[in-house]
C-alpha angles and dihedrals in degrees: 000000000000119000088250094059097045118106116230119251111247121206120171118191114196115187123194120239094357118131127212092249094051091082125088092227089063092051104273106149097179105053113058112219104161096153095050091042092053091046090049094050090058095041138072110261123209110206101177103067109120122199145199115244089245123074101230097054089048092051090049088056092047095047094048107023088233137112106277092233088067094053102061093252117115105146143004105261143016093064092300092112099068115117108223108258092230091061116108111223129211087248091058091053094043094048090048086056098054100267125137106233129205138173128191127180138016111013105176093166100107134325106209135079110302094022103073118108095248086058093050103061104290117124092201124019133175108195105199124212110258120254097359114112105168127051086004131176136202139136136278110215088335100314114114121242136180127208134194094209142079113285091236092058092051094048093050094045092050093048094050091046089051093050092044092048093050094045087054092051091050090049092049090048090052093051091049095051 
């Protein structure tokens, strides 16, 4: 395919409890974030995304492009973290447009049948156990799994494997056509 016809790769990194000005690229001279800074220099940056001080409402806005109050999510626990089932997610839209979609990490957008990430547009999803960073467990597309590693290692490995797997698929498709 010509360069003009290729779709861009889209990678969204959402960090928990990290402020805009916590990154070196945004002027922080205390916290060292060289890898995120390098990634950001080569990426498109969106600087008008406003968030709630809690993670689940922010995630709801990111997933839907809507104000969190319109999504059914208003807090992090007590049933207030369930993204309304009628909401269209960014994963739904990307998948409908031929993208492979993946999500690894903290979901916090509902934890019952119909609400899991693999039921909300993600082809592959690792929903990590909340607040457990070492010897963690979670589920991959609803199937329980336990790891004897740091959660960050698992998330990075899964994301890299997904990217490599899908690059290979695209390459195979191009060779077949």
